[in-house]
C-alpha positions in Angstrom: 37.5 16.2 9.0 35.7 19.2 7.6 32.8 21.1 9.0 30.6 19.8 6.2 31.5 16.3 6.7 30.9 16.4 10.5 27.7 18.0 9.9 26.4 15.4 7.6 27.6 12.5 9.8 25.6 14.0 12.6 22.5 14.4 10.4 23.1 10.7 9.2 23.3 9.5 12.9 20.1 11.5 13.9 18.4 10.1 10.6 19.2 6.5 11.6 18.0 7.0 15.0 14.7 8.5 14.0 14.1 6.1 11.2 15.2 3.2 13.5 12.7 4.3 16.1 9.8 4.7 13.5 10.7 1.2 12.0 10.6 -0.5 15.5 7.2 1.3 16.1 5.8 0.4 12.7 6.8 -3.4 13.2 5.2 -3.5 16.7 2.0 -1.6 15.4 1.8 -3.8 12.3 2.1 -6.9 14.5 -0.5 -5.8 17.0 -2.8 -4.8 14.2 -2.6 -8.1 12.4 -3.2 -10.0 15.7 -6.3 -7.7 16.3 -7.5 -8.1 12.7 -7.0 -11.9 12.9 -8.9 -12.0 16.2 -11.8 -9.9 14.4 -11.8 -12.4 11.5 -11.9 -15.4 13.9 -14.5 -13.9 16.0 -16.7 -13.1 13.0 -16.2 -16.7 11.5 -17.1 -18.2 14.9 -20.3 -16.2 15.1 -21.4 -17.1 11.7 -20.5 -20.8 12.5 -22.6 -20.5 15.7 -25.7 -19.1 13.9 -25.2 -21.8 11.2 -25.2 -24.6 13.7 -28.2 -23.4 15.3 -30.1 -23.2 11.9 -29.0 -26.8 11.2 -30.1 -27.9 14.7 -33.6 -26.5 14.0 -33.7 -28.5 10.8 -32.1 -31.8 12.0 -33.5 -32.1 15.5 -37.3 -32.5 14.3 -36.1 -35.3 12.0 -34.5 -37.2 14.9 -37.6 -36.4 17.1 -40.2 -37.7 14.7 -38.3 -40.9 14.0 -37.8 -41.5 17.9 -41.5 -41.0 18.4 -42.7 -43.8 16.0 -44.1 -46.8 17.9 -42.3 -50.0 17.5 -45.2 -51.8 15.7 -45.1 -49.1 13.0 -42.1 -51.1 11.7 -44.4 -54.0 10.6 -46.2 -53.6 7.4 -49.6 -54.3 9.1 -50.6 -54.5 13.0 -53.7 -55.4 14.8 -54.9 -52.8 17.2 -57.0 -55.2 19.2 -54.0 -57.4 20.0 -52.0 -54.1 21.0 -54.7 -53.0 23.4 -54.2 -56.4 25.2 -50.8 -56.1 25.3 -50.2 -59.1 23.0 -47.6 -59.3 20.1 -48.6 -58.5 16.7 -46.3 -61.0 15.0 -47.9 -61.6 11.7 -46.4 -65.1 11.4 -48.6 -66.5 14.2 -51.6 -66.6 11.8 -54.0 -64.7 13.9 -57.3 -63.6 12.2 -57.7 -60.2 13.9 -58.3 -57.2 11.8 -55.2 -55.5 10.6 -54.1 -52.1 9.7 -51.4 -50.9 7.5 -48.5 -49.2 8.9 -48.3 -45.5 8.2 -44.6 -46.1 7.1 -45.9 -48.3 4.4 -46.7 -45.1 2.4 -44.4 -42.8 4.0 -42.6 -40.5 1.5 -40.3 -38.4 3.7 -37.7 -36.6 1.7 -35.0 -37.2 4.1 -35.7 -40.9 4.8 -34.9 -43.5 2.1 -36.0 -46.7 4.1 -37.4 -47.8 7.4 -36.1 -51.2 8.6 -36.1 -53.7 11.5 -33.6 -56.3 12.4 -35.0 -59.4 14.1 -33.1 -61.2 16.9 -31.9 -63.7 14.4 -30.4 -61.1 12.1 -33.2 -61.2 9.4 -34.0 -57.7 8.1 -37.4 -56.4 7.1 -39.0 -53.2 6.2 -42.6 -51.8 6.8 -42.3 -50.6 3.4 -41.8 -53.9 1.7 -44.9 -56.2 2.7 -44.6 -59.9 3.0 -45.4 -62.2 -0.1 -48.7 -62.0 -1.5 -49.2 -58.3 -0.8 -48.6 -55.3 -2.9 -44.8 -54.2 -3.1 -43.1 -51.2 -4.4 -40.0 -51.6 -6.4 -37.7 -48.9 -4.9 -38.1 -49.8 -1.2 -37.4 -53.5 -2.3 -34.3 -52.4 -4.1 -33.1 -50.4 -1.1 -33.9 -53.3 1.2 -31.9 -55.5 -0.9 -29.0 -53.1 -1.1 -29.0 -52.6 2.7 -28.9 -56.4 3.4 -25.4 -56.2 1.5 -24.5 -53.0 3.4 -24.9 -53.5 7.1 -25.8 -56.0 9.5 -27.3 -56.3 13.1 -24.2 -56.8 14.9 -22.5 -53.9 13.6 -25.3 -51.7 14.8 -25.2 -53.0 18.2 -21.6 -52.6 18.5 -22.0 -48.9 17.4 -24.7 -48.2 19.8 -22.6 -49.5 22.7 -20.0 -46.7 22.0 -22.6 -43.9 21.9 -22.6 -42.3 25.5 -25.9 -41.8 27.4 -27.6 -38.6 26.1 -28.2 -37.4 29.7 -24.6 -37.7 30.6 -23.7 -35.3 27.6 -25.3 -32.2 29.4 -23.2 -31.1 32.2 -23.0 -27.8 34.0 -19.8 -25.9 32.7 -18.3 -23.8 35.3 -16.2 -21.0 33.7 -12.6 -21.0 35.0 -11.3 -18.1 37.1 -8.3 -17.5 34.5 -8.2 -19.1 31.1 -5.5 -18.5 28.6 -6.5 -16.6 25.4 -6.0 -19.4 23.1 -8.4 -21.7 25.1 -11.3 -19.2 25.3 -12.7 -20.1 21.9 -12.5 -23.8 22.8 -14.2 -23.1 26.1 -17.0 -21.1 24.3 -17.4 -23.9 21.9 -18.0 -26.4 24.6 -20.5 -24.2 26.2 -22.2 -23.7 23.0 -22.3 -27.3 22.3 -24.0 -28.1 25.5 -26.7 -25.5 24.9 -27.5 -27.0 21.5 -27.5 -30.4 23.2 -30.2 -29.2 25.6 -32.1 -27.6 23.0 -32.1 -30.9 20.8 -33.3 -33.0 23.7 -36.0 -30.6 24.5 -37.1 -30.5 20.9 -37.0 -34.3 20.7 -39.1 -34.8 23.8 -41.6 -32.2 22.7 -42.1 -33.8 19.3 -42.3 -37.3 20.9 -45.1 -36.2 23.1 -46.9 -34.6 20.2 -46.5 -37.7 18.0 -47.6 -40.0 20.7 -51.0 -38.3 21.4 -51.8 -38.9 17.5 -51.2 -42.7 17.7 -53.2 -45.6 19.1 -52.9 -47.4 21.5 -52.1 -45.0 24.3 -48.7 -43.1 24.8 -47.5 -45.6 27.3 -46.9 -47.9 24.3 -44.5 -45.4 22.7 -41.0 -46.5 23.4 -38.7 -44.1 25.4 -35.6 -45.2 23.6 -34.6 -42.3 21.3 -32.9 -42.9 17.9 -29.2 -42.5 17.8 -27.3 -41.5 14.6 -24.7 -43.9 13.3 -22.5 -43.8 10.2 -22.0 -46.9 8.3 -20.1 -47.4 5.2 -20.6 -43.7 4.4 -24.2 -43.8 5.0 -26.2 -42.2 7.9 -28.8 -44.2 9.9 -31.0 -43.5 12.8 -31.1 -46.7 15.0 -32.4 -47.7 18.3 -32.5 -50.9 20.3 -35.8 -52.0 22.1 -37.5 -55.0 23.5 -40.9 -55.7 22.1 -43.1 -58.8 22.8 -40.0 -60.5 24.4 -38.0 -59.8 21.4 -34.6 -57.8 21.2 -34.9 -56.0 18.0 -33.1 -53.1 16.3 -35.2 -50.6 14.5 -34.2 -47.5 12.5 -34.2 -45.7 9.2 -31.9 -44.9 6.4 -31.3 -41.2 6.0 -31.2 -39.6 2.6 -27.9 -37.9 3.4 -27.2 -36.2 -0.1 -30.6 -34.4 0.1 -30.4 -33.7 3.8 -26.9 -32.3 3.2 -28.0 -30.2 0.3 -30.9 -28.6 2.3 -28.7 -28.0 5.3 -26.2 -26.2 3.1 -28.8 -24.1 1.5 -30.2 -23.0 4.7 -27.0 -21.6 5.9 -25.7 -20.4 2.4 -26.1 -16.8 3.3 -23.8 -17.2 6.4 -21.2 -19.6 5.2 -21.1 -19.6 1.3 -18.9 -22.5 0.0 -19.2 -24.5 3.3 -19.1 -28.3 3.5 -20.6 -31.0 5.7 -18.6 -34.2 6.8 -19.4 -37.2 8.7 -18.1 -37.3 12.4 -17.8 -39.9 15.1 -21.2 -40.0 16.9 -19.5 -40.3 20.3 -17.1 -37.3 19.6 -17.8 -34.2 21.3 -14.4 -32.8 22.0 -14.8 -28.9 22.6 -17.9 -29.2 20.5 -16.0 -27.6 17.6 -18.5 -27.2 14.7 -20.3 -30.5 15.3 -24.2 -30.7 15.4 -25.7 -32.0 18.7 -28.5 -33.8 16.8 -26.6 -35.6 14.1 -22.8 -36.6 14.0 -22.0 -34.0 11.3 -19.0 -31.6 11.3 -19.3 -28.2 9.6 -16.5 -27.1 7.5 -16.7 -23.5 6.6 -14.6 -21.9 3.6 -13.0 -19.1 5.5 -12.0 -17.1 2.3 -15.7 -17.0 1.2 -17.3 -16.8 4.4 -15.3 -13.8 5.9 -15.5 -10.4 4.3 -12.2 -8.7 3.4 -11.2 -5.9 5.9 -9.7 -2.7 4.6 -6.8 -0.9 5.9 -7.1 -0.3 9.6 -6.8 3.3 11.1 -3.5 2.3 12.6 -2.0 1.5 9.3 -3.5 4.6 7.6 -2.0 6.6 10.6 1.5 4.8 10.2 1.4 5.6 6.5 0.7 9.2 7.1 3.3 9.3 9.9 6.0 7.8 7.5 5.0 10.3 4.8 5.3 13.2 7.3 8.6 11.9 8.7 10.1 11.3 5.2 8.8 14.7 4.1 10.1 16.4 7.2 13.6 14.4 6.8 13.7 15.6 3.2 13.0 19.0 4.1 15.6 19.0 6.8 18.2 17.6 4.3 17.2 20.1 1.7 17.7 22.9 4.3 20.9 21.5 5.5 22.2 21.0 2.0 21.3 24.5 1.2 23.0 25.9 4.3 26.2 23.6 3.9 26.3 24.6 0.2 25.9 28.4 1.1 28.5 28.0 3.8 31.0 26.2 1.3 30.1 29.0 -1.3 30.7 31.7 1.1 34.1 30.1 2.2 35.2 29.8 -1.4 33.9 33.4 -2.1 35.9 34.6 0.9 39.1 32.8 -0.1 38.7 34.0 -3.8 37.9 37.5 -2.9 40.6 37.7 -0.4 43.2 36.5 -2.9 41.7 38.7 -5.6 41.8 41.9 -3.4 45.4 41.1 -2.1 47.0 41.8 -5.5 45.5 45.2 -6.4 45.6 46.3 -2.7 49.4 45.3 -2.4 50.0 47.2 -5.6 48.1 50.2 -4.5 49.9 50.2 -1.2 53.4 49.8 -2.6 53.1 52.3 -5.4 51.6 54.8 -3.2 54.3 54.4 -0.5 56.8 54.8 -3.3 55.3 57.8 -4.6 54.7 59.4 -1.4 58.3 58.9 -0.2 59.8 60.4 -3.3 61.2 56.9 -4.4 60.1 57.3 -8.0 62.2 59.9 -10.1 61.2 61.0 -13.5 57.8 62.2 -14.7 57.6 59.3 -17.3 58.1 56.8 -14.4 55.6 58.5 -12.3 52.9 58.6 -15.0 53.4 54.8 -15.5 52.9 54.3 -11.8 49.9 56.4 -11.7 48.4 54.5 -14.7 49.1 51.2 -12.8 47.3 52.6 -9.7 44.4 53.8 -11.8 44.1 50.3 -13.6 44.3 48.3 -10.2 41.6 50.7 -8.7 39.3 50.1 -11.7 39.8 46.5 -11.4 39.1 46.6 -7.6 36.1 48.8 -8.3 34.8 46.3 -10.9 35.0 43.5 -8.4 33.3 45.4 -5.8 30.5 46.5 -8.2 29.9 42.8 -9.1 29.7 41.7 -5.7 27.3 44.5 -4.6 25.2 44.0 -7.7 24.8 40.3 -6.9 24.1 41.1 -3.4 21.3 43.2 -4.4 19.8 40.6 -6.7 20.0 38.1 -3.9 18.4 40.4 -1.4 15.7 42.3 -3.5 15.7 40.7 -6.7 17.0 43.8 -8.5 15.1 46.9 -9.7 14.6 46.9 -13.5 14.3 50.4 -15.0 13.3 49.3 -18.5 12.9 51.6 -21.6 12.3 51.3 -25.2 15.7 51.8 -26.8 17.7 50.6 -29.9 20.5 48.1 -29.7 22.7 50.5 -31.6 22.1 53.4 -29.2 23.1 51.1 -26.2 26.3 50.0 -28.0 27.1 53.7 -28.7 26.9 54.5 -25.1 29.2 51.7 -23.8 31.6 51.6 -26.8 34.1 53.6 -25.3 34.2 51.9 -21.9 34.3 48.6 -23.6 37.2 49.5 -26.0 39.2 51.0 -23.0 38.8 47.7 -21.1 40.2 45.7 -24.1 43.1 48.1 -24.7 44.2 47.8 -21.1 44.7 44.0 -21.8 46.5 44.7 -25.1 43.3 43.6 -27.1 41.1 45.2 -29.6 37.3 45.5 -29.6 35.8 45.1 -32.9 32.2 46.4 -33.3 30.6 44.6 -36.3 27.6 46.5 -37.4 24.6 44.8 -38.9 21.8 47.0 -40.1 18.9 44.8 -38.7 20.6 44.1 -35.3 21.5 47.7 -34.7 17.9 48.9 -35.6 16.4 46.4 -33.3 14.2 48.0 -30.5 14.2 46.3 -27.2 12.5 47.1 -23.8 15.5 46.8 -21.3 17.6 48.6 -18.7 20.5 50.1 -20.6 22.8 50.0 -17.4 22.1 46.3 -17.0 22.9 45.7 -20.7 26.0 47.8 -20.3 27.2 45.8 -17.2 26.5 42.4 -18.9 28.6 43.5 -22.0 31.3 44.9 -19.8 31.6 41.6 -17.9 31.8 39.6 -21.1 34.5 41.8 -22.5 36.4 41.7 -19.4 36.1 37.9 -19.3 37.6 37.9 -22.9 40.3 40.3 -22.0 41.4 37.8 -19.3 41.2 34.4 -20.8 42.0 35.3 -24.6 45.0 37.5 -24.0 47.3 34.8 -25.0 45.7 34.1 -28.5 47.3 35.0 -31.7 44.2 36.9 -32.7 43.8 39.6 -30.1 40.4 40.8 -31.5 37.1 40.7 -29.4 34.2 40.8 -31.7 30.9 42.4 -30.5 28.1 41.7 -32.9 24.4 42.7 -32.9 22.0 40.4 -34.7 18.1 40.0 -35.1 16.6 36.5 -35.0 12.8 35.7 -35.0 11.6 38.3 -32.6 14.9 38.5 -30.6 17.8 40.7 -30.5 21.1 39.0 -30.1 24.4 40.4 -28.8 27.4 38.2 -29.4 30.8 38.6 -27.7 33.4 36.3 -29.3 37.1 36.0 -28.8 40.0 33.9 -30.4 41.2 32.3 -27.0 41.5 28.6 -26.1 37.7 28.2 -25.7 35.8 26.6 -22.7 36.4 23.0 -21.8 33.2 21.0 -21.8 33.5 20.0 -18.2 33.5 23.6 -17.2 30.4 24.5 -19.1 28.0 23.0 -16.6 29.2 25.1 -13.8 30.4 28.2 -15.7 27.3 30.1 -14.6 27.5 29.2 -10.9 28.3 31.9 -8.5 31.4 31.8 -6.7 32.5 28.5 -8.5 36.1 29.5 -8.0 38.2 28.4 -5.1 41.1 30.2 -3.7 43.4 27.7 -5.5 41.6 28.1 -8.7 41.7 31.9 -8.4 45.5 31.8 -7.8 46.0 29.5 -10.9 43.6 31.3 -13.3 42.9 34.7 -14.6 41.9 37.2 -11.9 38.3 37.0 -10.8 36.0 35.2 -8.3 33.6 33.4 -10.7 30.9 35.8 -10.2 30.6 37.8 -13.3 29.0 35.3 -15.5 26.4 34.3 -13.1 25.5 37.9 -12.5 25.3 38.3 -16.2 22.8 35.5 -16.8 20.7 36.6 -14.0 20.6 40.2 -15.3 19.8 38.9 -18.9 17.0 36.7 -17.6 15.5 39.6 -15.4 15.1 41.6 -18.6 13.3 38.6 -20.3 16.5 37.5 -22.2 19.1 34.9 -21.7 22.9 34.2 -21.8 24.4 31.1 -23.2 27.9 30.0 -24.3 29.2 27.9 -27.2 32.8 27.3 -28.7 33.1 28.9 -31.9 34.0 26.8 -34.9 36.9 29.0 -35.7 38.2 28.8 -32.2 37.5 30.8 -29.0 34.5 31.3 -26.9 31.2 32.9 -28.0 28.9 34.2 -25.6 25.2 35.0 -26.9 23.2 37.7 -25.0 19.6 37.7 -26.2 16.9 40.3 -25.5 13.2 40.2 -26.7 12.4 42.9 -29.4 9.6 45.3 -28.4 6.3 44.0 -29.3 4.5 45.4 -26.2 4.8 44.7 -22.6 3.4 41.3 -23.0 6.1 40.2 -25.2 8.8 41.0 -22.7 6.8 39.5 -19.8 6.3 36.4 -21.7 9.9 36.0 -22.8 10.9 36.5 -19.0 8.5 33.8 -17.9 9.8 31.5 -20.7 13.3 31.8 -19.4 12.6 31.9 -15.7 10.3 28.8 -16.0 
């Protein structure tokens, strides 16, 4: 296992541990945040429900109180105050001739009450709003009375009254338990809230009964102390009581206009619970007091989606997002740094291997030839001259390699120092022509300088030394890789094109495979094996050339010539002032 593989495996292991810990922490924080958010939403909903129930109690309790305060004789269409003061019955069928007064219920127009009624012991139903024959009658009460005869009966009311618990027993002192599970806390609070509303309702009813009693004749002791009980029958709401009056066991009550009452109750709580609904509930049901009115058997059904405002992202979630962004950014940064370090290490290893192999050949030749010359093993002047020429060529090759490495090192360390000057392309080529030709001849090749008037007369702002180094590396490259071609010429051309001067170095070798083009300009792209099986070099020259070209505001690219061989295009911006060179340099560097 290589060092780079072990490094990446260790990094992957650390990454799994860190991300695993982050994921575990994230899941737990999100779970706790959701639980807290749900608790806040439930608490907000319960608070709105509590306020809504109190509002509805304040509207419903006076209705029950008013009906409970009505004297029993009001349920006759006409009654005799004289007989009432004597404690006698006011039965209109006895034919007494005392003065009779109309019942206040005869003309009652309460919006929440449809009809007042009374069941006689024999089951006959009457209404103070429907007088006996021979008296003026209203059509609507008579119709409602007829409908009620088919809807309910006395026995069903009595059976329902038997199931309703005593009001005084519904109010009990609730002692909070020492310890209560969290899920049961809301249920316990609902029970306490229900008992408080029940106490409030009873106090409101008692207060209203006393006030109503003081307005009627005869005295308050004639007001019955039996309160109205709400009962649902056939989907309709009734307030009913059972009393004894004049030796008779009668059932009195009223038919509640439930649609109108429901509409007004929901309107009153519309700001708290929009979209809520009211449904009938068993009058004897008070389990946990969950969303049930104490004055009427009505259950509140809130629309949770409309009643609870949407909560935004909590600080914990935002903190988690920021933490994940920082963790991923940190991981990416570490991975990038690690990749750069591993890549640099591999490149350095490849460079060391390639340079070691590249240096071994000239150093071995130098050592062997110098030993032979120093020990007098070479006889003849011609042979000595040949050996010395070989030593000179190998030393130049070694110097060229060292110069490239040092130049690239300076670029990496300092960015290079450009000494630009305005100079013609032709002048630069005249300076380096001899050196380039000599390098081509060493490889048994010929440098052909193709002169074009426009190209040679182009003036550029560049460093002549850098231009010469780029051209020498390109010619050196062609001398290595095109040496086996049938046409052993290396063409050096100067052209002008749309504000740029182009120097083209073209050979007649095998060209460059497409798979090699993408990595041709990478530094140290040759390994020791590639250096051993290819032309001499460490894969640094072309990378150095492109960096030098771009430093001067130009560029270097490669293409395979249509007639065969590789063609390198070295472009430089023509002089148009410092801004032109600066803009060209920015274009290529960007």
